N, C-alpha and C positions, 0 to 999 in steps of 0.2 A: 705036894700036889702040882703046884705051878711049875717046879723045877723039872718034874717027870714029864710034864706035857712039852716043855721046851726040849728036852733031850730027845724025846721021840720024833719031834718035828724036824731036828737037824741030825738025825741018826742016819739018814740016807745020804750017799755021796752023788753029787751031780757031776756027770762026765762033761768034760769040755767039748766044744763043738768045733770041728775043723773048719777051715776057710771054705768059701763057696767054690773054690776051684776042684775040691775033692768031692763034692755033692754028685750024686748020680744024675745023668742027663736023661729027661724023660722024652726028648724029641718034640716038645710043644712049644708054642710061640712064647716069646719072653713078655712078661707083663710090662706095659708102658704106663708112664705117669699120666694123670688126668690132664686134659687140655687146660691151657691157661685162660682164665677169665678175668676180665677187667672188673675190679671191685668198684662199688658205688662210692660216692663222696667226692669231695673236692680234690682236683688233681694235683700233683706235686708241683711246685713253682719252678724248680729246675731240675734237670736230669742229674742222675748220680754219675759222677765222673770216675773214669778208670784211675787207678793209682799211678799207672805208668804214663798217664796223658800229661803233657807239659803243662806248667803252671802259666797262667796269663800274667805278664809282668807289668805292662802298661794298660791302664784303664782308657785313657784317651791319648790321642797323638799329641805329643808336646808335654804331657804331665808324666811326673815320675812317681813311683811308689815310695812309701816311707820306710820300706825294707832296708835293713842295714844302717839306718841312721841312729845315732847314739844321743841320749838325752844329756843335757848339760845343766847344772843347777845354776839358777839365777842368783843365788845368794852368795855362793862362794866360787862358782865358776868350774867345778870339777865335773868330769864326765861320768856318766853312768848312774847319776841319781838326781832326784828333784829337790825342790826347795822343802817339801814337807818331810822327806826323809833325811835332810841334811843335819849333821851334827858338827859340822866344822864351823869355825867362827866367820862372820860375814867379812868379805874382802873390802879393803879400803878403796874408795873411788880415786882414780888417778889425779883428776882435776876437775873442777866444777865447769870451767869454760865461761863463755859469754852468755848473757841472757838473750833468748831469741825474741822476746816480746818488745825490747826496745823501750820500755817504760822508764820513767825517772823515779828515782827514790825520794822519799820525803822524810827527813829524820825528825827527832825531837819528840816522838809519841812514846809514851810510856804505858806499859800495861799494868794490870792490877798488882803485880808483885813488884813494880818499880823498875823493871828492866826496860831498856830502850828497844823499840821495835821499829822496823822499817816497813812503810806501806808502799805498795805499787799502785800508781794512778794510771 
């Protein structure tokens, strides 16, 4: 029963429609689109820019954009990744250098494990 109904529904062939260039001309005016109305609500913050419009490179005079800069890992120093995604071993510091505080060290103090510690005064 259901199959017969489906076959009867799709029994007729639908002819394809030619393009509008081949339609007969009636000599009446063309139908125009309705006039543009401003919709209610909060207006847009910025205008929609054209895709061909040049991009704004500098935001303020004297400041540069971050475009083109490459990240460097603080752990190993390699380019293109950060400390969180780094799987390389940490680099060994070259030299500790002198202390900037200029304090003196006082020796002879031991910690709970018996190791000697130095204290800055």
